[in-house]
C-alpha positions as a Python dict, from the first residue, in 0.01 Angstrom:
ca = {
    (1, 'X'): (0, 0, 0),
    (2, 'X'): (159, 337, -64),
    (3, 'X'): (512, 205, -46),
    (4, 'X'): (791, 257, -298),
    (5, 'X'): (930, -55, -462),
    (6, 'X'): (1297, -132, -520),
    (7, 'X'): (1348, -427, -751),
    (8, 'X'): (1540, -571, -1041),
    (9, 'X'): (1403, -462, -1381),
    (10, 'X'): (1288, -808, -1484),
    (11, 'X'): (961, -973, -1576),
    (12, 'X'): (659, -751, -1532),
    (13, 'X'): (818, -521, -1274),
    (14, 'X'): (904, -243, -1522),
    (15, 'X'): (532, -227, -1604),
    (16, 'X'): (450, -180, -1236),
    (17, 'X'): (738, 38, -1117),
    (18, 'X'): (826, 369, -1278),
    (19, 'X'): (1198, 412, -1206),
    (20, 'X'): (1258, 724, -1003),
    (21, 'X'): (884, 803, -974),
    (22, 'X'): (725, 514, -785),
    (23, 'X'): (1043, 337, -675),
    (24, 'X'): (1371, 225, -823),
    (25, 'X'): (1461, -42, -1075),
    (26, 'X'): (1807, -192, -1094),
    (27, 'X'): (1944, -382, -1391),
    (28, 'X'): (1911, -759, -1343),
    (29, 'X'): (2171, -899, -1102),
    (30, 'X'): (2319, -552, -1029),
    (31, 'X'): (2312, -578, -652),
    (32, 'X'): (2503, -250, -611),
    (33, 'X'): (2226, -57, -791),
    (34, 'X'): (1960, -245, -596),
    (35, 'X'): (2132, -155, -267),
    (36, 'X'): (2164, 208, -378),
    (37, 'X'): (1789, 225, -443),
    (38, 'X'): (1714, 79, -103),
    (39, 'X'): (1954, 324, 63),
    (40, 'X'): (1786, 619, -113),
    (41, 'X'): (1445, 538, 28),
    (42, 'X'): (1578, 457, 374),
    (43, 'X'): (1789, 771, 400),
    (44, 'X'): (1523, 1022, 291),
    (45, 'X'): (1182, 983, 460),
    (46, 'X'): (1028, 1271, 264),
    (47, 'X'): (1138, 1122, -68),
    (48, 'X'): (1018, 779, 46),
    (49, 'X'): (671, 919, 122),
    (50, 'X'): (658, 1097, -214),
    (51, 'X'): (752, 778, -401),
    (52, 'X'): (503, 578, -195),
    (53, 'X'): (219, 819, -272),
    (54, 'X'): (305, 811, -640),
    (55, 'X'): (322, 429, -628),
    (56, 'X'): (-26, 410, -480),
    (57, 'X'): (-171, 648, -740),
    (58, 'X'): (4, 462, -1022),
    (59, 'X'): (-128, 129, -899),
    (60, 'X'): (-485, 256, -856),
    (61, 'X'): (-484, 408, -1206),
    (62, 'X'): (-340, 108, -1386),
    (63, 'X'): (-438, -197, -1184),
    (64, 'X'): (-767, -125, -1007),
    (65, 'X'): (-1055, -369, -1047),
    (66, 'X'): (-1256, -90, -1211),
    (67, 'X'): (-994, -71, -1484),
    (68, 'X'): (-896, -437, -1519),
    (69, 'X'): (-1230, -620, -1499),
    (70, 'X'): (-1368, -467, -1823),
    (71, 'X'): (-1040, -540, -2002),
    (72, 'X'): (-1038, -904, -1891),
    (73, 'X'): (-1408, -942, -1974),
    (74, 'X'): (-1341, -811, -2324),
    (75, 'X'): (-1045, -1045, -2365),
    (76, 'X'): (-1250, -1345, -2251),
    (77, 'X'): (-1530, -1257, -2495),
    (78, 'X'): (-1275, -1233, -2779),
    (79, 'X'): (-1129, -1571, -2686),
    (80, 'X'): (-1472, -1731, -2673),
    (81, 'X'): (-1550, -1593, -3020),
    (82, 'X'): (-1226, -1736, -3158),
    (83, 'X'): (-1312, -2081, -3020),
    (84, 'X'): (-1663, -2077, -3173),
}
């Protein structure tokens, strides 16, 4: 959606968000860092747009159907071969 993400660095989020490039990641449960990341994108519209544009590009490159469908298809074929 072309929006920067501010989140805790847990689960799969570090794979999706590049800290300082596509948004901000805070250590788990560090609400001060989380709030600081939110404040950064609210206070600087130009920076927010830059992060958002980078987030969109990052997402399209890594998570588009064109990229993921062949990978999942390959994985499914491998799994079917293992079961045979």
